[in-house]
ZARODREN-172753 format. One line per field, with one value per atom (N, C-alpha, C, O, CB): residue number from 0; residue in one letter; atom name; x, y, z negated. Coordinates in Angstrom, 1 decimal, padded with zeros to 4 digits. Glycine has a CB too. Layout:
BEGIN
resi <- (NUM:...)
resn <- (A:...)
name <- (CA:...)
xx <- (X:...)
yy <- (Y:...)
zz <- (Z:...)
//
This chain:
BEGIN
resi <- (0:0:0:0:0:1:1:1:1:1:2:2:2:2:2:3:3:3:3:3:4:4:4:4:4:5:5:5:5:5:6:6:6:6:6:7:7:7:7:7:8:8:8:8:8:9:9:9:9:9:10:10:10:10:10:11:11:11:11:11:12:12:12:12:12:13:13:13:13:13:14:14:14:14:14:15:15:15:15:15:16:16:16:16:16:17:17:17:17:17:18:18:18:18:18:19:19:19:19:19:20:20:20:20:20:21:21:21:21:21:22:22:22:22:22:23:23:23:23:23:24:24:24:24:24:25:25:25:25:25:26:26:26:26:26:27:27:27:27:27:28:28:28:28:28:29:29:29:29:29:30:30:30:30:30:31:31:31:31:31:32:32:32:32:32:33:33:33:33:33:34:34:34:34:34:35:35:35:35:35:36:36:36:36:36:37:37:37:37:37:38:38:38:38:38:39:39:39:39:39:40:40:40:40:40:41:41:41:41:41:42:42:42:42:42:43:43:43:43:43:44:44:44:44:44:45:45:45:45:45:46:46:46:46:46:47:47:47:47:47:48:48:48:48:48:49:49:49:49:49:50:50:50:50:50:51:51:51:51:51:52:52:52:52:52:53:53:53:53:53:54:54:54:54:54:55:55:55:55:55:56:56:56:56:56:57:57:57:57:57:58:58:58:58:58:59:59:59:59:59:60:60:60:60:60:61:61:61:61:61:62:62:62:62:62:63:63:63:63:63:64:64:64:64:64:65:65:65:65:65:66:66:66:66:66:67:67:67:67:67:68:68:68:68:68:69:69:69:69:69:70:70:70:70:70:71:71:71:71:71:72:72:72:72:72:73:73:73:73:73:74:74:74:74:74:75:75:75:75:75:76:76:76:76:76:77:77:77:77:77:78:78:78:78:78:79:79:79:79:79:80:80:80:80:80:81:81:81:81:81:82:82:82:82:82)
resn <- (M:M:M:M:M:E:E:E:E:E:R:R:R:R:R:F:F:F:F:F:C:C:C:C:C:R:R:R:R:R:N:N:N:N:N:C:C:C:C:C:L:L:L:L:L:F:F:F:F:F:D:D:D:D:D:S:S:S:S:S:F:F:F:F:F:S:S:S:S:S:R:R:R:R:R:E:E:E:E:E:Q:Q:Q:Q:Q:L:L:L:L:L:Q:Q:Q:Q:Q:Q:Q:Q:Q:Q:N:N:N:N:N:I:I:I:I:I:Q:Q:Q:Q:Q:D:D:D:D:D:Y:Y:Y:Y:Y:I:I:I:I:I:Q:Q:Q:Q:Q:S:S:S:S:S:L:L:L:L:L:S:S:S:S:S:P:P:P:P:P:E:E:E:E:E:D:D:D:D:D:K:K:K:K:K:A:A:A:A:A:G:G:G:G:G:E:E:E:E:E:R:R:R:R:R:L:L:L:L:L:Y:Y:Y:Y:Y:E:E:E:E:E:Q:Q:Q:Q:Q:R:R:R:R:R:L:L:L:L:L:V:V:V:V:V:I:I:I:I:I:C:C:C:C:C:N:N:N:N:N:Q:Q:Q:Q:Q:C:C:C:C:C:D:D:D:D:D:Q:Q:Q:Q:Q:C:C:C:C:C:L:L:L:L:L:D:D:D:D:D:G:G:G:G:G:L:L:L:L:L:C:C:C:C:C:R:R:R:R:R:V:V:V:V:V:C:C:C:C:C:G:G:G:G:G:C:C:C:C:C:F:F:F:F:F:V:V:V:V:V:L:L:L:L:L:A:A:A:A:A:R:R:R:R:R:A:A:A:A:A:A:A:A:A:A:K:K:K:K:K:N:N:N:N:N:R:R:R:R:R:A:A:A:A:A:C:C:C:C:C:C:C:C:C:C:P:P:P:P:P:A:A:A:A:A:F:F:F:F:F:N:N:N:N:N:R:R:R:R:R:K:K:K:K:K:W:W:W:W:W)
name <- (N:CA:C:O:CB:N:CA:C:O:CB:N:CA:C:O:CB:N:CA:C:O:CB:N:CA:C:O:CB:N:CA:C:O:CB:N:CA:C:O:CB:N:CA:C:O:CB:N:CA:C:O:CB:N:CA:C:O:CB:N:CA:C:O:CB:N:CA:C:O:CB:N:CA:C:O:CB:N:CA:C:O:CB:N:CA:C:O:CB:N:CA:C:O:CB:N:CA:C:O:CB:N:CA:C:O:CB:N:CA:C:O:CB:N:CA:C:O:CB:N:CA:C:O:CB:N:CA:C:O:CB:N:CA:C:O:CB:N:CA:C:O:CB:N:CA:C:O:CB:N:CA:C:O:CB:N:CA:C:O:CB:N:CA:C:O:CB:N:CA:C:O:CB:N:CA:C:O:CB:N:CA:C:O:CB:N:CA:C:O:CB:N:CA:C:O:CB:N:CA:C:O:CB:N:CA:C:O:CB:N:CA:C:O:CB:N:CA:C:O:CB:N:CA:C:O:CB:N:CA:C:O:CB:N:CA:C:O:CB:N:CA:C:O:CB:N:CA:C:O:CB:N:CA:C:O:CB:N:CA:C:O:CB:N:CA:C:O:CB:N:CA:C:O:CB:N:CA:C:O:CB:N:CA:C:O:CB:N:CA:C:O:CB:N:CA:C:O:CB:N:CA:C:O:CB:N:CA:C:O:CB:N:CA:C:O:CB:N:CA:C:O:CB:N:CA:C:O:CB:N:CA:C:O:CB:N:CA:C:O:CB:N:CA:C:O:CB:N:CA:C:O:CB:N:CA:C:O:CB:N:CA:C:O:CB:N:CA:C:O:CB:N:CA:C:O:CB:N:CA:C:O:CB:N:CA:C:O:CB:N:CA:C:O:CB:N:CA:C:O:CB:N:CA:C:O:CB:N:CA:C:O:CB:N:CA:C:O:CB:N:CA:C:O:CB:N:CA:C:O:CB:N:CA:C:O:CB:N:CA:C:O:CB:N:CA:C:O:CB:N:CA:C:O:CB:N:CA:C:O:CB:N:CA:C:O:CB:N:CA:C:O:CB:N:CA:C:O:CB:N:CA:C:O:CB:N:CA:C:O:CB:N:CA:C:O:CB)
xx <- (000.9:000.0:000.9:001.8:-001.0:000.6:001.4:000.9:-000.3:001.4:001.8:001.5:001.8:002.7:002.3:000.9:001.1:001.3:000.8:-000.2:002.0:002.3:001.0:000.4:003.4:000.6:-000.7:-000.6:-001.6:-000.9:000.6:000.7:000.4:-000.3:002.2:000.8:000.6:-000.9:-001.5:001.4:-001.6:-003.0:-003.8:-004.9:-003.4:-003.4:-004.1:-003.7:-004.0:-003.9:-002.9:-002.5:-003.6:-003.5:-001.6:-004.8:-005.9:-006.6:-007.5:-007.0:-006.2:-006.7:-005.7:-004.5:-007.1:-006.2:-005.3:-004.9:-005.6:-006.0:-003.8:-003.4:-004.5:-004.7:-002.0:-005.2:-006.2:-007.4:-008.0:-006.8:-007.7:-008.8:-008.4:-009.2:-009.1:-007.2:-006.7:-006.7:-007.2:-005.3:-006.2:-006.3:-007.7:-008.0:-005.6:-008.6:-010.0:-010.6:-011.4:-010.9:-010.3:-010.8:-010.3:-011.0:-010.3:-009.0:-008.4:-009.1:-009.4:-006.9:-009.3:-009.9:-011.4:-011.9:-009.9:-012.1:-013.4:-013.5:-014.4:-014.1:-012.5:-012.3:-012.1:-012.8:-011.2:-011.2:-010.9:-012.2:-012.5:-009.7:-012.9:-014.1:-015.2:-016.0:-014.6:-015.2:-016.2:-016.0:-016.8:-016.2:-014.7:-014.5:-015.3:-015.5:-013.0:-015.8:-016.6:-015.6:-014.4:-017.3:-016.1:-015.2:-014.5:-013.4:-016.0:-015.1:-014.4:-013.2:-012.2:-015.4:-013.3:-012.3:-011.3:-010.2:-013.0:-011.5:-010.6:-009.6:-009.9:-011.3:-008.3:-007.2:-007.4:-007.9:-005.8:-007.0:-007.1:-006.1:-005.2:-006.7:-006.4:-005.6:-004.1:-003.2:-006.1:-003.8:-002.4:-001.7:-000.6:-002.3:-002.4:-001.8:-001.6:-000.6:-002.7:-002.6:-002.6:-001.3:-000.6:-003.8:-001.1:000.0:001.3:002.3:-000.2:001.4:002.6:003.0:004.1:002.5:002.0:002.1:002.6:003.5:000.8:002.1:002.5:003.9:004.6:001.6:004.3:005.7:006.6:007.6:005.9:006.3:007.1:007.1:008.2:006.5:006.0:005.9:006.7:007.5:004.5:006.5:007.3:008.7:009.5:006.8:009.3:010.7:011.2:012.4:011.1:010.3:010.6:011.1:010.5:009.4:012.2:012.7:011.8:012.0:014.1:010.8:009.8:008.6:007.7:009.4:008.6:007.5:007.9:008.9:007.1:007.1:007.4:006.2:005.2:008.0:006.2:005.1:003.8:002.8:005.0:003.8:002.6:002.2:001.1:001.5:002.9:002.6:003.6:004.8:002.5:003.1:004.1:004.6:003.8:003.4:005.9:006.4:006.4:006.8:007.9:006.1:006.0:004.7:004.7:006.1:003.6:002.3:001.5:000.5:001.4:001.9:001.3:000.1:-000.6:000.8:-000.1:-001.2:-000.9:000.3:-001.5:-001.9:-001.8:-001.5:-002.4:-003.0:-000.4:-000.1:-001.1:-001.4:001.3:-001.6:-002.7:-003.8:-004.4:-003.1:-004.3:-005.4:-005.1:-005.8:-005.9:-003.9:-003.6:-003.4:-003.9:-002.3:-002.7:-002.5:-003.7:-003.8:-001.5:-004.8:-006.1:-006.9:-007.8:-006.9:-006.5:-007.3:-006.8:-005.6:-007.3:-007.6:-007.2:-006.5:-005.4:-008.4:-006.9:-006.3:-005.3:-004.8:-007.4:-004.9:-003.9:-002.5:-002.3:-004.0:-001.6:-000.2:000.7:000.3:000.1:001.9:002.9:003.1:003.2:004.3:003.1:003.3:004.7:004.9:002.7:005.7:007.1:007.3:006.6:008.0:008.4:008.7:009.1:008.7:009.9:009.8:010.1:009.2:009.6:011.7:007.9:006.9:007.4:007.9:005.6:007.1:007.6:006.5:006.8:008.0:005.2:004.1:003.0:002.0:003.6)
yy <- (-001.2:000.0:001.2:001.3:000.0:002.1:003.3:004.4:004.6:003.9:005.0:006.1:007.5:007.7:005.9:008.4:009.8:010.7:010.5:010.2:011.7:012.8:013.6:013.9:013.7:013.8:014.6:015.9:016.5:014.7:016.5:017.8:017.7:018.6:018.4:016.7:016.6:016.3:016.8:015.4:015.5:015.2:016.5:016.5:014.2:017.5:018.7:019.8:021.0:019.2:019.5:020.4:021.2:022.3:019.8:020.5:021.1:022.1:022.9:020.0:022.2:023.2:024.4:024.1:022.6:025.6:026.7:026.6:026.0:028.0:027.2:027.3:027.9:027.5:028.0:028.9:029.6:028.6:028.5:030.8:027.7:026.8:025.7:025.4:026.0:025.3:024.3:025.0:024.3:023.9:026.2:026.9:027.0:026.8:028.3:027.4:027.5:026.2:026.2:028.1:025.1:023.8:023.4:022.9:022.7:023.7:023.3:024.2:023.7:023.6:025.5:026.3:025.9:025.9:027.8:025.5:025.0:023.7:023.5:024.7:022.8:021.6:022.0:021.4:020.7:022.9:023.3:023.9:023.5:024.3:024.7:025.3:024.3:024.5:026.4:023.2:022.2:021.3:020.5:021.3:021.4:020.6:021.0:022.2:020.6:020.1:020.5:021.1:020.8:019.3:021.9:022.5:021.4:021.7:023.3:020.3:019.2:018.6:018.2:018.1:018.6:018.0:019.0:018.6:017.4:020.3:021.4:021.7:021.9:022.6:021.8:022.2:023.7:024.5:021.9:024.1:025.5:026.3:025.8:025.7:027.6:028.5:028.5:028.4:029.9:028.5:028.5:027.1:027.1:028.6:026.0:024.7:024.6:024.0:023.6:025.0:025.0:025.8:025.3:025.6:027.0:027.8:027.1:027.2:029.2:026.6:025.9:024.7:024.5:025.4:024.0:022.8:023.3:022.6:022.0:024.4:024.9:025.3:025.1:026.0:026.0:026.4:025.2:025.2:027.2:024.1:022.9:022.3:021.9:021.8:022.2:021.6:022.4:021.8:021.4:023.7:024.5:024.5:024.8:026.0:024.1:024.0:022.6:022.3:024.3:021.6:020.2:020.0:020.6:019.4:019.2:019.0:018.0:017.8:018.3:017.5:016.6:017.4:016.8:015.5:018.7:019.5:020.2:020.9:020.6:020.0:020.5:021.2:020.5:019.5:022.5:023.3:022.9:022.8:023.0:022.8:022.5:021.1:020.8:023.3:020.2:018.8:018.0:018.3:018.1:017.1:016.3:015.1:014.4:015.7:015.0:014.0:012.6:011.6:014.4:012.6:011.3:010.6:009.4:011.5:011.4:010.7:011.4:010.8:010.9:012.5:013.1:014.1:014.5:012.1:014.3:015.2:016.6:017.0:015.0:017.4:018.9:019.3:019.0:019.6:019.9:020.1:021.1:021.0:020.7:022.0:022.9:022.1:022.5:023.9:021.1:020.3:019.4:019.3:019.5:018.7:017.9:018.6:018.2:017.1:019.7:020.5:021.0:021.3:021.7:021.2:021.7:020.7:021.1:022.2:019.4:018.4:018.2:017.9:017.1:018.3:018.2:016.9:016.9:018.2:015.8:014.5:014.0:012.9:013.4:014.8:014.4:014.5:015.2:015.3:013.9:013.9:013.9:013.5:012.7:014.3:014.2:012.8:011.9:014.9:012.5:011.1:010.6:009.4:011.0:011.4:011.0:010.0:009.9:012.3:009.2:008.1:008.8:008.3:007.3:009.8:010.6:011.8:012.9:011.0:011.5:012.6:013.9:013.9:012.0:015.0:016.2:017.0:018.0:017.1:016.5:017.0:016.0:016.2:018.3)
zz <- (000.0:000.0:000.0:-000.8:-001.2:000.9:001.0:000.0:-000.1:002.5:-000.7:-001.6:-001.0:-000.3:-002.9:-001.4:-000.9:-002.0:-003.1:-000.1:-001.8:-002.8:-002.9:-001.9:-002.3:-004.1:-004.4:-003.8:-003.3:-005.8:-003.8:-003.2:-001.7:-001.2:-003.4:-001.0:000.4:000.6:001.6:001.0:-000.2:000.0:-000.1:000.5:-001.0:-000.8:-001.0:000.0:-000.2:-002.4:001.0:002.0:002.7:003.1:003.0:002.8:003.4:002.5:003.0:003.8:001.3:000.4:000.2:000.2:-001.0:000.1:-000.2:-001.6:-002.5:000.1:-002.0:-003.4:-004.3:-005.4:-003.5:-003.7:-004.5:-004.8:-005.8:-003.7:-003.7:-003.9:-005.0:-005.8:-002.6:-005.0:-006.0:-007.3:-008.3:-005.7:-007.5:-008.8:-009.3:-010.5:-008.6:-008.4:-008.8:-009.2:-010.2:-007.6:-008.5:-008.9:-010.3:-011.1:-007.9:-010.5:-011.8:-012.9:-014.0:-011.8:-012.7:-013.7:-013.9:-015.0:-013.2:-012.8:-013.0:-013.9:-014.7:-011.7:-013.6:-014.5:-015.9:-016.8:-014.0:-016.2:-017.6:-018.2:-019.3:-017.6:-017.5:-018.0:-018.3:-019.2:-017.1:-017.6:-017.7:-019.0:-019.4:-016.5:-019.6:-020.7:-021.9:-022.1:-021.0:-022.7:-023.9:-024.9:-024.8:-024.5:-025.8:-026.8:-027.6:-028.1:-027.8:-027.8:-028.6:-027.8:-028.3:-029.0:-026.4:-025.6:-025.2:-024.7:-024.3:-025.4:-024.9:-026.0:-027.2:-024.5:-025.6:-026.6:-026.9:-026.0:-025.9:-028.0:-028.4:-027.5:-026.9:-029.9:-027.4:-026.5:-026.9:-026.0:-026.6:-028.2:-028.7:-028.3:-027.7:-030.2:-028.6:-028.2:-026.7:-026.2:-028.7:-025.9:-024.5:-024.0:-023.1:-023.9:-024.4:-024.0:-024.4:-023.7:-024.7:-025.6:-026.1:-025.1:-024.8:-027.5:-024.8:-023.9:-022.5:-021.9:-023.8:-022.0:-020.7:-020.7:-019.7:-020.3:-021.8:-021.9:-021.8:-021.1:-023.2:-022.5:-022.5:-021.1:-020.6:-023.6:-020.5:-019.2:-018.2:-017.4:-018.7:-018.2:-017.2:-017.4:-016.5:-017.3:-018.6:-018.8:-018.4:-018.4:-020.3:-018.2:-018.0:-016.6:-015.6:-018.3:-016.4:-015.1:-014.3:-013.1:-015.2:-014.9:-014.2:-013.7:-013.1:-015.2:-013.9:-013.5:-012.2:-012.1:-014.5:-011.1:-009.8:-009.2:-008.9:-008.9:-009.1:-008.6:-009.3:-008.6:-007.1:-010.6:-011.4:-011.4:-012.0:-010.8:-010.8:-010.8:-011.7:-011.6:-009.4:-012.5:-013.3:-012.4:-011.8:-014.5:-012.3:-011.4:-012.1:-011.5:-011.0:-013.4:-014.1:-013.7:-013.4:-015.6:-013.8:-013.6:-012.4:-012.0:-014.8:-011.9:-010.7:-011.1:-010.2:-009.8:-012.4:-012.8:-012.6:-012.4:-014.3:-012.6:-012.6:-014.1:-014.9:-012.0:-014.4:-015.8:-016.4:-017.6:-015.9:-015.6:-016.2:-016.7:-017.8:-015.1:-016.0:-016.4:-017.6:-018.6:-015.2:-017.6:-018.7:-020.0:-021.0:-018.3:-019.9:-021.1:-021.7:-022.9:-020.8:-021.0:-021.5:-022.3:-023.0:-020.3:-022.1:-022.8:-024.2:-024.4:-022.0:-025.2:-026.6:-026.9:-027.6:-027.5:-026.4:-026.8:-025.8:-025.9:-026.9:-024.8:-023.8:-024.5:-025.5:-022.6:-023.8:-024.3:-023.1:-021.9:-025.3:-023.3:-022.2:-021.8:-022.7:-022.7:-020.5:-020.0:-020.0:-019.7:-018.6:-020.3:-020.2:-021.3:-022.3:-020.4:-021.1:-022.0:-023.4:-024.4:-021.5:-023.3:-024.6:-024.7:-024.5:-024.6:-025.0:-025.0:-025.6:-026.7:-025.7:-024.9:-025.3:-026.1:-026.8:-024.1:-026.0:-026.8:-026.8:-027.4:-026.2)
//
């Protein structure tokens, strides 16, 4: 089975469309499922400094880091979890 880069799969979307979809997803999370603003910002700082983060995508699992960081019970997918 051939695997595709998620970034390549979304080439038909503009960056603005992707950002809007991610923001819509985050807004759809229930208050119980959404990380607090401070925690969210801390996670994004860590992800953005990680060498496995490339253009907002986690190279470990392929997720959009903005979406993963927004979920209260989510964790870093790296072997040595950073958050």
